C-alpha positions as a Markdown table, in Angstrom:
| # | Residue | x | y | z |
|---|---|---|---|---|
| 1 | Met | 0.0 | 0.2 | 0.0 |
| 2 | Ala | 1.2 | 3.6 | -0.5 |
| 3 | Pro | 1.5 | 6.0 | 1.8 |
| 4 | Arg | -1.0 | 8.1 | 2.9 |
| 5 | Glu | 1.0 | 11.1 | 1.9 |
| 6 | Trp | 4.0 | 11.6 | -0.6 |
| 7 | Ile | 6.5 | 14.6 | -1.6 |
| 8 | Cys | 6.5 | 14.7 | -5.3 |
| 9 | Asp | 10.1 | 15.3 | -6.8 |
| 10 | Asn | 11.1 | 18.6 | -8.7 |
| 11 | Glu | 10.7 | 17.0 | -12.3 |
| 12 | Ser | 8.0 | 17.6 | -15.0 |
| 13 | Ser | 7.4 | 17.5 | -18.2 |
| 14 | Arg | 10.5 | 17.3 | -20.6 |
| 15 | Thr | 9.5 | 18.8 | -23.4 |
| 16 | Glu | 6.5 | 21.6 | -24.4 |
| 17 | His | 4.8 | 18.0 | -26.1 |
| 18 | Tyr | 4.2 | 16.7 | -22.7 |
| 19 | Lys | 3.3 | 19.8 | -20.7 |
| 20 | Glu | 0.9 | 20.6 | -22.9 |
| 21 | Phe | -0.4 | 16.7 | -22.5 |
| 22 | Gly | -0.3 | 16.9 | -19.3 |
| 23 | Ile | -2.8 | 19.7 | -19.0 |
| 24 | Gln | -5.2 | 18.3 | -21.4 |
| 25 | Thr | -5.3 | 15.0 | -19.4 |
| 26 | Val | -6.1 | 17.3 | -16.0 |
| 27 | Ile | -8.9 | 18.8 | -17.4 |
| 28 | Leu | -10.3 | 15.7 | -19.7 |
| 29 | Gln | -10.2 | 13.8 | -16.1 |
| 30 | Asp | -12.0 | 16.2 | -14.6 |
| 31 | Ala | -14.5 | 16.2 | -17.0 |
| 32 | Val | -14.9 | 12.4 | -16.4 |
| 33 | Leu | -14.9 | 12.4 | -13.1 |
| 34 | Arg | -18.1 | 14.8 | -13.3 |
| 35 | Val | -20.2 | 12.7 | -14.9 |
| 36 | Asp | -18.5 | 9.4 | -13.5 |
| 37 | Gln | -16.4 | 7.9 | -11.0 |
| 38 | Pro | -13.9 | 4.7 | -11.0 |
| 39 | Thr | -14.9 | 1.4 | -11.3 |
| 40 | Glu | -13.3 | -1.2 | -8.5 |
| 41 | Gly | -11.9 | -4.0 | -10.2 |
| 42 | Val | -9.4 | -5.2 | -12.3 |
| 43 | Pro | -8.7 | -3.3 | -15.7 |
| 44 | Pro | -9.0 | -5.3 | -18.7 |
| 45 | Phe | -6.8 | -4.9 | -21.7 |
| 46 | Val | -7.3 | -2.4 | -23.8 |
| 47 | Gln | -4.5 | -2.2 | -27.0 |
| 48 | Glu | -5.0 | 1.4 | -28.0 |
| 49 | Arg | -3.8 | 2.5 | -24.2 |
| 50 | Ala | -1.1 | -0.1 | -23.8 |
| 51 | Ala | 0.5 | 1.1 | -27.3 |
| 52 | Asp | 2.7 | 4.1 | -26.4 |
| 53 | Lys | 5.9 | 5.6 | -25.7 |
| 54 | Pro | 7.4 | 5.6 | -21.9 |
| 55 | Gly | 6.8 | 9.9 | -21.9 |
| 56 | Met | 3.0 | 8.7 | -21.5 |
| 57 | Trp | 4.3 | 6.6 | -18.3 |
| 58 | Asn | 6.9 | 9.3 | -17.4 |
| 59 | Phe | 5.7 | 13.1 | -17.7 |
| 60 | Gly | 1.7 | 12.2 | -19.3 |
| 61 | Gln | 0.3 | 11.7 | -15.6 |
| 62 | Pro | -2.2 | 14.4 | -14.0 |
| 63 | Tyr | -0.1 | 16.2 | -10.9 |
| 64 | Glu | -1.3 | 19.0 | -9.1 |
| 65 | Thr | 0.9 | 21.3 | -6.2 |
| 66 | Arg | -0.1 | 21.9 | -2.6 |
| 67 | Gly | 1.5 | 24.4 | -0.9 |
| 68 | Lys | 5.6 | 24.3 | -0.6 |
| 69 | Lys | 5.8 | 20.9 | -0.1 |
| 70 | Gln | 3.5 | 19.8 | -3.3 |
| 71 | Thr | 1.9 | 16.8 | -0.5 |
| 72 | Phe | -0.7 | 14.5 | -2.4 |
| 73 | His | -3.3 | 12.8 | -0.2 |
| 74 | Pro | -4.8 | 10.1 | -2.1 |
| 75 | His | -8.9 | 9.5 | -1.9 |
| 76 | Leu | -8.7 | 6.3 | -0.9 |
| 77 | Gln | -7.0 | 5.3 | 2.2 |
| 78 | Glu | -8.8 | 2.0 | 3.4 |
| 79 | Gly | -7.8 | -0.6 | 0.8 |
| 80 | Val | -7.5 | -4.4 | 1.6 |
| 81 | Pro | -4.5 | -6.1 | -0.2 |
| 82 | Asp | -5.7 | -8.6 | -2.8 |
| 83 | Ile | -2.7 | -10.6 | -4.5 |
| 84 | Asn | -4.9 | -12.1 | -6.6 |
| 85 | Lys | -6.0 | -9.1 | -8.5 |
| 86 | Ile | -2.7 | -8.7 | -9.4 |
| 87 | Ser | -2.7 | -12.5 | -10.6 |
| 88 | Lys | -6.1 | -11.2 | -12.5 |
| 89 | Phe | -3.9 | -8.2 | -14.1 |
| 90 | Leu | -1.5 | -10.6 | -15.6 |
| 91 | Glu | -4.2 | -13.0 | -17.0 |
| 92 | Leu | -5.9 | -10.8 | -18.5 |
| 93 | Arg | -3.3 | -9.5 | -20.5 |
| 94 | Thr | -1.4 | -11.8 | -23.4 |
| 95 | Asp | 1.7 | -11.6 | -25.5 |
| 96 | Ser | 2.7 | -11.8 | -29.5 |
| 97 | Asp | 1.6 | -15.2 | -29.5 |
| 98 | Gly | -1.1 | -15.3 | -26.9 |
| 99 | Thr | -0.3 | -16.9 | -24.1 |
| 100 | Ser | -1.0 | -15.3 | -20.9 |
| 101 | Leu | 1.6 | -13.3 | -19.1 |
| 102 | Leu | 0.4 | -15.1 | -15.6 |
| 103 | Ser | 1.4 | -18.5 | -17.3 |
| 104 | Lys | 4.6 | -17.0 | -17.4 |
| 105 | Phe | 5.6 | -17.2 | -13.6 |
| 106 | Glu | 5.4 | -19.6 | -10.7 |
| 107 | Asp | 2.5 | -18.8 | -8.6 |
| 108 | Pro | 3.2 | -15.7 | -6.3 |
| 109 | Val | 5.2 | -15.8 | -2.4 |
| 110 | Leu | 4.7 | -13.4 | -0.1 |
| 111 | Ile | 7.7 | -11.8 | 1.8 |
| 112 | Ser | 7.4 | -11.1 | 4.8 |
| 113 | Asp | 9.2 | -7.5 | 5.0 |
| 114 | Leu | 6.4 | -5.2 | 5.9 |
| 115 | Thr | 4.9 | -3.7 | 8.1 |
| 116 | Val | 2.4 | -1.8 | 6.1 |
| 117 | Gly | 0.4 | -3.0 | 2.8 |
| 118 | Glu | 2.0 | -6.9 | 1.3 |
| 119 | His | 5.3 | -7.7 | -1.0 |
| 120 | Trp | 4.7 | -10.0 | -3.4 |
| 121 | Phe | 7.7 | -12.2 | -5.9 |
| 122 | Tyr | 6.3 | -14.0 | -9.4 |
| 123 | Lys | 9.1 | -15.3 | -10.6 |
| 124 | Val | 9.6 | -16.9 | -14.3 |
| 125 | Lys | 8.9 | -20.6 | -14.7 |
| 126 | Ala | 11.6 | -20.5 | -17.4 |
| 127 | Tyr | 14.6 | -18.5 | -15.3 |
| 128 | Asp | 17.6 | -21.6 | -15.2 |
| 129 | Glu | 21.3 | -19.9 | -13.9 |
| 130 | Ser | 22.7 | -23.3 | -15.4 |
| 131 | Arg | 21.6 | -21.0 | -19.2 |
| 132 | Leu | 22.8 | -18.2 | -18.7 |
| 133 | Pro | 25.0 | -16.6 | -21.4 |
| 134 | Ser | 29.0 | -18.3 | -21.2 |
| 135 | Gln | 29.7 | -15.0 | -23.4 |
| 136 | Ser | 29.1 | -11.4 | -22.9 |
| 137 | His | 27.0 | -9.7 | -25.3 |
| 138 | Gly | 27.1 | -6.0 | -24.5 |
| 139 | Pro | 28.5 | -3.3 | -26.7 |
| 140 | Trp | 32.1 | -2.8 | -25.0 |
| 141 | Ala | 32.1 | -6.9 | -24.5 |
| 142 | Trp | 34.9 | -6.7 | -27.4 |
| 143 | Glu | 36.7 | -5.1 | -25.1 |
| 144 | Leu | 36.6 | -8.4 | -22.9 |
| 145 | Lys | 36.5 | -10.9 | -25.1 |
| 146 | Asp | 38.4 | -12.9 | -23.4 |
| 147 | Glu | 36.8 | -12.5 | -19.9 |
| 148 | Lys | 33.2 | -14.7 | -18.6 |
| 149 | Pro | 30.7 | -12.4 | -18.2 |
| 150 | Asp | 30.8 | -10.6 | -14.9 |
| 151 | Trp | 26.9 | -11.5 | -13.1 |
| 152 | Met | 25.3 | -9.7 | -10.6 |
| 153 | Glu | 21.9 | -9.3 | -8.8 |
| 154 | Ala | 20.3 | -6.1 | -9.9 |
| 155 | Cys | 17.1 | -4.3 | -9.0 |
| 156 | His | 15.4 | -2.1 | -11.8 |
| 157 | Gly | 12.0 | 0.0 | -10.6 |
| 158 | Leu | 9.4 | 0.5 | -13.3 |
| 159 | Lys | 6.2 | 2.2 | -13.5 |
| 160 | Phe | 2.8 | 0.0 | -13.1 |
| 161 | Glu | 1.5 | 1.5 | -16.4 |
| 162 | Gly | 4.8 | -0.1 | -18.5 |
| 163 | Leu | 4.6 | -3.3 | -17.0 |
| 164 | Tyr | 3.1 | -5.2 | -19.6 |
| 165 | Ser | 5.0 | -3.5 | -22.2 |
| 166 | Ile | 8.1 | -4.7 | -20.6 |
| 167 | Leu | 6.5 | -8.3 | -19.8 |
| 168 | Ala | 4.8 | -9.0 | -23.3 |
| 169 | Asp | 7.9 | -10.8 | -25.2 |
| 170 | Phe | 10.8 | -10.2 | -22.7 |
| 171 | Gln | 11.4 | -13.8 | -23.0 |
| 172 | Lys | 12.0 | -12.7 | -27.3 |
| 173 | Pro | 14.9 | -10.3 | -28.3 |
| 174 | Arg | 12.9 | -7.6 | -29.0 |
| 175 | Gly | 10.9 | -7.5 | -25.7 |
| 176 | Gly | 12.2 | -6.8 | -22.5 |
| 177 | Leu | 13.6 | -4.4 | -20.7 |
| 178 | Arg | 15.1 | -1.6 | -23.7 |
| 179 | Gly | 17.9 | 1.2 | -23.1 |
| 180 | Ser | 16.6 | 4.6 | -22.9 |
| 181 | Ser | 18.1 | 7.1 | -25.2 |
| 182 | Asn | 18.4 | 10.6 | -25.6 |
| 183 | Lys | 15.5 | 11.4 | -27.9 |
| 184 | Thr | 13.3 | 13.6 | -25.1 |
| 185 | Gly | 10.5 | 13.6 | -27.9 |
| 186 | Glu | 9.9 | 10.1 | -26.7 |
| 187 | Gly | 10.1 | 11.0 | -23.0 |
| 188 | His | 13.0 | 8.5 | -21.8 |
| 189 | Arg | 15.1 | 9.2 | -18.7 |
| 190 | Tyr | 18.9 | 8.8 | -19.8 |
| 191 | Asn | 22.1 | 9.9 | -18.4 |
| 192 | Ala | 24.4 | 11.4 | -20.7 |
| 193 | Asp | 27.4 | 9.0 | -21.7 |
| 194 | Ala | 30.5 | 9.8 | -20.7 |
| 195 | Arg | 32.1 | 7.4 | -23.5 |
| 196 | Gly | 30.3 | 10.8 | -25.9 |
| 197 | Arg | 28.5 | 8.5 | -27.6 |
| 198 | Glu | 24.5 | 8.4 | -27.1 |
| 199 | Ala | 23.2 | 7.1 | -23.9 |
| 200 | Arg | 21.2 | 3.8 | -24.3 |
| 201 | Asp | 21.0 | 2.4 | -20.8 |
| 202 | Ile | 19.3 | 0.6 | -18.7 |
| 203 | Tyr | 19.2 | 2.1 | -14.6 |
| 204 | Phe | 19.8 | -0.5 | -12.5 |
| 205 | His | 20.7 | -0.9 | -8.9 |
| 206 | Glu | 22.6 | -4.1 | -6.8 |
| 207 | Trp | 20.6 | -6.1 | -4.8 |
| 208 | Thr | 21.7 | -4.3 | -1.5 |
| 209 | Gln | 20.7 | -1.3 | -2.5 |
| 210 | Arg | 17.4 | -2.3 | -3.9 |
| 211 | Pro | 15.4 | 0.7 | -1.9 |
| 212 | Leu | 16.9 | 3.0 | -4.3 |
| 213 | Ala | 15.9 | 1.1 | -7.3 |
| 214 | Lys | 12.1 | 1.5 | -6.0 |
| 215 | Ala | 12.3 | 4.9 | -5.6 |
| 216 | Tyr | 12.2 | 5.2 | -9.8 |
| 217 | Ala | 8.7 | 2.9 | -9.3 |
| 218 | Arg | 6.0 | 4.8 | -8.5 |
| 219 | Trp | 2.4 | 3.6 | -6.3 |
| 220 | Cys | -0.7 | 2.8 | -9.1 |
| 221 | Pro | -4.4 | 2.7 | -8.0 |
| 222 | Leu | -4.8 | 0.1 | -10.1 |
| 223 | Cys | -7.9 | -1.8 | -9.1 |
| 224 | Ser | -9.4 | 1.8 | -7.4 |
| 225 | Asp | -10.2 | 0.2 | -4.2 |
| 226 | Gly | -7.8 | 1.9 | -2.0 |
| 227 | Asn | -4.7 | -0.5 | -2.8 |
| 228 | Tyr | -1.8 | 1.1 | -4.1 |
| 229 | Ala | 0.6 | -1.2 | -6.8 |
| 230 | Ser | 3.6 | -0.8 | -7.6 |
| 231 | Ala | 6.4 | -2.7 | -8.9 |
| 232 | Tyr | 10.5 | -3.8 | -9.8 |
| 233 | Leu | 12.6 | -6.6 | -11.3 |
| 234 | Glu | 14.9 | -8.5 | -9.9 |
| 235 | Cys | 17.6 | -9.3 | -12.4 |
| 236 | Lys | 20.7 | -10.6 | -13.5 |
| 237 | Val | 23.1 | -8.2 | -15.2 |
| 238 | Asp | 26.4 | -8.7 | -16.7 |
| 239 | Arg | 28.4 | -6.1 | -15.6 |
| 240 | His | 30.3 | -6.1 | -19.1 |
């Protein structure tokens, strides 16, 4: 569950396009809420809503400034967590072959490390550490061609709005996490590349620093039931 209040950061829309988009989103949301209220339940899959750019979930969400602290208060704060709703969310969404995303995971396991809310882990059924590549395939692997991959446990925080896009075909070369570019019009977040080239990277934190990675995630009122969902990925990363 999300905290009862939180302080948003100073980051706003990266381009004038996303500033205007955010204003229009607030206007449309206000018009909808004046005549209708969100229906509690797992949101159905709508292909048109799932096909867009990172800018939509990074900078397109409605926001308001409330005083110097920019404090937000969720309207619903008394929900009871239900992991079955997250499983249903995955079940309703399929990959390009029509296979349910839920079928790719083992049954979720509860991790008892929270005093408020619940923390669940979905393990990929096909994951087999013995089958990890024996050679590096990164952009600078040629510099280390005689060395084995340097595997590390890492964590990647993400926006729940982008979860389907990442998981849809994550077991295929074209799917999964993709390195951000420095094209601000697409809404990517990126760092300048110290090597003087375009930055095409993915943010990771070492597993011991996962609280920092979780800061990249955002709480989402997924089912309009007073609960707020957040997600992060546990990964094996070749440092090469």
